[in-house]
Every structure is written in C-alpha cells, then in structure tokens.
N, C-alpha and C positions, 0 to 999 in steps of 0.2 A: 218386585218391590219389597216383599217381605213384611213381617210384622214390625211396627214402628210406632212409638208414642210421639205424636206431634204436638209442638207448642201451639197453643191457640190463643195466647194473649195478643194484645194489639202491638206489642213491641216486635216488629216484624224484621225478619232477616233474610233467610235464604230461599225458601220456596217462593219467595216474592221476587222472582227473577224475571227480567224482561230484556228485550233487544236493545242494542246500543242506540243512544240518541244520535241523530245526524244533525249537527249544527248547520251543515251546508249539504243539501241533498239534491240540489238542482242538477238535472242532467243524468243522474244515475239510473240504471235500468230498474233497480228495485224501487226507487222513489217514483218512477213513472207508473209502476203497477199498483202502488198503495195510496190510500187516502192520505193527503198531506194534512196533518193535524196542526203543524206550525207552532207559533209562539203561545205560551201560556204563562199566567201570573198566579202565584200563590201568595196571599197576603193575609194579615190578621193580627192577632194579639195573643201573646203568651204571658200569663200572669205569674208573678213570683219567680221570675228568671231574668231580672234586670242585668243588662250588659253581658248576657251569655251569648256565645257564638252559636248561630243557627245555620244549617246547611240544607240545600235542596239537592237530593241525590236520586239518580236513576239506579234501579236495581236490575242488573243484566240477567238475561235468561240462563245463560250457559255457565253459571257458577263464577262468573268474573266478579272482580271487586266493584262495589258501588261507585258510580261516576258522579263526582261533584259538579253540578251545573251552575250553582250560584251559592253565595254565602253572605251573611250579614251579622252585625252585632246588634242584639236587641236594644232598643232605646229604653230609657227609664220607664216609659209608658208601656213597654212590652210590644210595641208595634213593630212590624217587619213587612218587607216585600221581597219576594224572590221570583226570578224569571227563568224560564226554560224554553227549549225548542225541541220538538219531537216530530218524527215522521209518521208515527202511528200511536194508537192508544196503548199506554203501558202503565207499569207500576212505579210509583215514586214514593219517596218519604221525605219529610222534613225531620231533621235530626238535631237534637240539642246536645252539644259537645260535653258540657260539664255535668248535667243531670242525667245524661244517657237515656233520654226519653225520645220517642219518635212517633210519628203518625203516618200510616199508610194512606196514599192517595192515588187516584186514577185521573189522568188528564183527559177525561171525556168532555170537559168544557174548558174554556180558555181563561176563566177568571174565577178562581176558587178562594173561598174565605175560610179561615181556621180560627177558632177560639179555644184556648186550653189554659188550665191552671195547673202548674207543676205539682201542686199539693193534692190535686185530684185529677191526675192526668188521664185516667181511663174515661172520664166523662167529658171528653172534648166534643166540640161541635164543628161540623163542616157544612158549608152552604155553597151552592153554585156548582156542585158535582154530584149528580144523582148516583153515579157508580160508587163514589167514595162513601156516601151515606148508606147505600145498600150493603157495602162490605162491613161497615161498622155495625149495622143491625145484625148481620150474619155473625160477626164476632161475639156479640152480646148473647144471642140465642145459643150459639155453640158453647160458649163458656158456661152457661147455665146447665145445659144438657151434659157437658163434659164433667162438671163438678159432681152431678148426680151419679154419673157413671163411675167416677173415681171412688165415691162412697161405696158403691156396689162391689167394685173390685176388692176394696179393703175388707168389706164384710165377708165376702166369699173366701178371701184369704184366711181370715180369722176362723171361719167355720171349718175350713180344711185343716188348719193347724189343730183345731179342737176336736178333730175326729167326729164331727157331727154325723148323724145318720143320713142315709142316702136321700130320703124324701126331702129333708131340709135343704140339702145341697142342690137337689134338683130344682126346687123352687127358687133358690138364690141364683142359679145359673140361668133359669128362664127369665128372671127379672133383668139380669145383666144383658142377656142376648136381645131382649126387647128394647133396652135402652140403646144398645149398639145399632139396632135396626132404625130406631128413631133418629139417632145422630146421622146415620147414612142417608136417611130420607130427607132430612133437613138440607144437607149439602147437595144431594142429588137434585132436589127441586130448585135450589138456587142456580146450579149449573145449567139446568135445562131451560130456565126462564130468564136468566140474566141477558140483557141486550148488550152487555159490556164484555168484549173478548178478553180484556186484561183481568177482569174480575173472575171470569170463568177459569182462566189460567190459575189464579191464586187458589180458588176453591178446589180445583183438581188436586192441588198440593195438599190441602187440608184433608181431602178424601182418602189420601193414602193411608191414614192411620188405621182405619177399620174396614174399608171397603175392599171387596175382592178385586184381584187384578183384572179379571175379565170384565167386571162392571165398570171399573175405572177406565179401562182401555176403550170400552164402548162409549162412555161419556166424552172421552178425549177425542175420539174419532168424529163423533157427531158435532162437537164444538168446532174442531178444525175444519170440517167440511162446511159448516155454516159460515165461518169467517175465514174464507180460503186464503186471504192475503195477510192474515195476522201471523207474524213470524213466531210469536211465543207459542201459540196453539199448534203450529206446524212442528215446532221443536218438541213439545211434550208428546205429540202424537208419534213422532219418530222415536223418542226415548222409550215410550211404552210398547213399542212394537216387539214381538217375540225375538226377532233377529237382533235388535239392539240390546236386549237384556242378556242374550247369550254371549254377545261379543264385548260386553262392558269390561274395561280393564280393571284389574284388582286394585290398582292404585287410585282409582277415581280421579284421573288427571283433571277433570273439570272443576274440582274443588278450588275455590277462590284463593286459598292460602297455600296451595301445592307448590313445593319448592321454595317457599318463603320461610324466614325465621319464625319459629313458633312463638306466639305471644307469651309473655311471662305469666306464670301462674303463681300467686302468692296467697295461700289459704291455710287455715288451721287444720291440723289433723285431729283425731278424736281426743287427744290429750290437751289440745289448745295450742300446741307448738306450731308456729308458722313454717310451712314447707313451700319451697319454691321449685319450679321446674328447672331453673338454671342450676340448682344444686345437683341435679342429676346429669348435667352435661358430661359428655364422655361415654355415655351409654346410649343404646337404643331404648327409647321410652315409648310405650304405648299409653297415650293419655286417653283414658276411658271415661266417657261421660255417661252416667247411669243414675238410677234412683231405686230405692227399695220398693216403691209403689208401681214401678214400671214393669208390667208382666213380660213384654218382649225382652227387656234387659235381663230379667231373672232367668228367662229361658236361654238367653245367650251366654250367661255366666259360665256354665260348664265348659263351653268352647274356649272361653278366655282362660279359665283355670287350666285346661289341658295345654294350651299354648304356653302359659307361664311355666308349668312343670317341665315342658319339653325344652324351653330355651332359657330358663332363668340363670343357668350357669354359663351362658355364652354372651356376656356383656349386655344383657337385656333385663329390663324391669318394667313394671306397670305403675302408673300413677292414676288411681281412681278418683274421679271428681264427681261427687254426688249432687244431684239436684233435689235432694230431700229438704223437708222443712222440719221434720221430727227427728231429733237426735237418736232417740231410742230405736226407732224403726230402722234408721241407717245402720247403727251398730249391730243390731240383731241380724240384718240381712248380710252384713259382712261375715259374721260368724257362721250363719246357717249355710251360706253359699261357699264358705271356705276360701274367701278372697284374701289370701295371705300376702298382700303387698301394701304399699303406702296408700293411704286414703286421706282425702281432704274434702272439706265442704264449708261454705259459709251459711248453709241451711236457709237459703233464700229461694229455693226452687228456681222458677224461670226468671226471677229478678236478679239472679247472679250475673255479674258483668261478664262471666265466661261465655255466655250465650252470644253476646255481641262480639267479643274478642275472637271467638273461634267460628263465628258465622254459621251456626246450625240452628235448626228449628224442630228437631226431633231427636229422641233417644230410643234405643242405644245409638251412640255416635262415638267415633274414636279417631284419633290421628296418630300416626307413627312418626316419631321424631328421631333423626339420626344423631350420632355423637356430636356433630357440630351444632346441633340445635335447629336443623332444617326439617320441615315437614316433608316426608317422602311417601306418605300414604294416608288414606282416610276411608272411613266407613268399611273397615275390614272386619268381616264377620264369617263365622264358620270356617270352612276350608280355605277361604280366601285369606284369612288371618294367618293360618299356619303356613300356607304357601308363600306369602310375602315374607314372613319371618325366616323361613327356610332359604329364601332367595338372598336375603341380605346378611344372614348370620351363618355363612358357610364356614 
C-alpha cells in the first residue's frame, strides 16, 4: 500500500467505493446469497442552494465511475427527495452539481433525512441512518487528530531544517509518533466495533494513510470474515492479499478515468499565469498531485525528478498540481526538491476542484496522459513510473 497522505474531509470520492447497485436482482445467484436491502429514500433540505441540481450516486468498489441513481432540482425551499435500490449495504453520496459539495451516506436504513447549509456544509445533519451518523462522527474526530498531526509534521520539518540538536528532534519525533498511534487507534477501534460493513470498508481506506500493511490486512480479513456476504469487504480483502499486491498492474487499470480523456486543468502558476493541461497536448504529460506538507510526496519527489531527467527530451513533461494552501511553502518545496517543470495551484488544499475531477482521495497521486489527451496510467511511483515511461517512450 505504501506511504500515502489521505484526504479526510467529508468531500468523499474514491476510497468510498462500493459494489454496483442491482435495480433488478431477482433470480440472480448473488442476490439469493445476500441480504436484500431493497428500496431506500434520501430526503431533506439544502439551504442556500436554490434550484441547484442534486444527484444520488452510488460509489462503486472497483474504481468505476459513480453511478447516478436519481436526480432532482432543489426547490426554492431547498427540499428534495431521491430514491435508490440496492442489494446490499453500500456507500452513497448526494452530490450538488454547482457548489461541488457532497455528503457520504450508508443505506443501513431505508428512510434517511439530511439537512445541510451550503454556507456551512461541514456541519450537516443526518437522521435515520446510524451508520451515516457514526461515519460523520469519525470524520470529525479524525479531522481534529489529523490537524494536530499536520502541525507536528510541520514543526518537525522546521526543526530539521534549522539543524536542531538531537534531543529536541527526538522529543518532536516521539510526539509525532504518539499522534500517529492515536490516529490509528481511533480508526482501528471504529473498524472493530462498527456493525456496518460499508462503514468498515470506508474506514479501512482511511487507515491506509498511517497504518502498517500487516495491521491493515488483519483488520480487513477480520471484517470480511464477519460479514462474509459483503462484496466490498471481500474485494478489499482480496486487494490487500500479498499475491494481489505483487500482481497489481503498473497502469492501475481499475482507476475510474483510465483510458478516458483527462479532465481539463486550468490553474495559475507561481507567477499568476493560467496554465491549462490542454496546452500541453501532443506530449506525454505526468500530472503529479502533491503538496509541500505531504511527507510521502516529498519522499517520492527524487523518483519523479529522476524520471523527468531521463525522459524530458523524449516528448515528455510534468505538470505539478499542488494541494498547498501556503504559497511560500509551495515555492520553497519546488526549489528545495529541484522540481524543474511546470507547477500550478489554486492554494485551496483539498477544496480544489481537481480532487473531484480526478477522483482521488490521497497524495501523492498522478496520472499519465498520452499525446491525444487520454489517461493511460495512474498511481505510478518509484520503479513503476520509470518502467511505464520506458514502455511508452521507446
């Protein structure tokens, strides 16, 4: 699984993956083996989003595109009602098209109520779905712990840059490690105690950020064995098996946008000039999502630099897309890591629309775009990146 900084805000995208909804499952062998959850309704009120389009989407497990189950236009009052059909408990979201806000939900019950104000979207309310409420509580606790951990990483980075003595660095590292342990304990306890298989699946995705692979695999196996007929947990158990990791294709063909046209990127570079991905059409482009505060990203940068140096004269370039919020930190990281290619950022961290467009929830993350503008690879790191570039840039 490797080191990875995972997005932990409520704006959910990819690790939130579930099995396909069966609108008609009567008579299928799989349907006979699994609990029939059937029809469910999600209704409620969205304030300050009058006449905006709202969708109910299912989030497939295997990296497939979200499936739209229902849609509506919000009334002036903000009221809405959406309906879905499912064969098992899964992960869903209601998604607002214009404001690009969403809420993660679990269909553990068949009549779920939502109340949200677009101007204060993180403080939404869910009733009628204990699993959805529990996930929201987990998000809030995780965000608090994650923010404290981020501060510790930044402080440690400053101490290392300032050549602080060993005793001070040791104390800082111990504090960081204790916070990581607390973060892991929070998610582990949730996974072990949750009565919701879909919620366990999502929490396992969150755990990838800082938990060891052995511990993550143990939790996945225990969850899949407890909910033997849940396809999502069976899938993640299979993905986390040692054999699956060894045989995973370098192109990550399960990525939802694989072999699709790359979504347009139009963001300012450090000088303020707007750079578009389409302006690089005709070249192979590695779109590299990273941030100065992301330790795994910084550790991966030498591999990206090496690949750039090796292939930059073979119709290849890199477009770095930063999820930073602080401009100075972004520019200093570019200089320090010697990232001598084009960089852009809207300095919105996880609020950047790029997260939704490219459907990722952790960094470092990248996609390889061919000269026609089609995505031909994703999540290429280390030797996998060099191997893929050598394959296409013969």
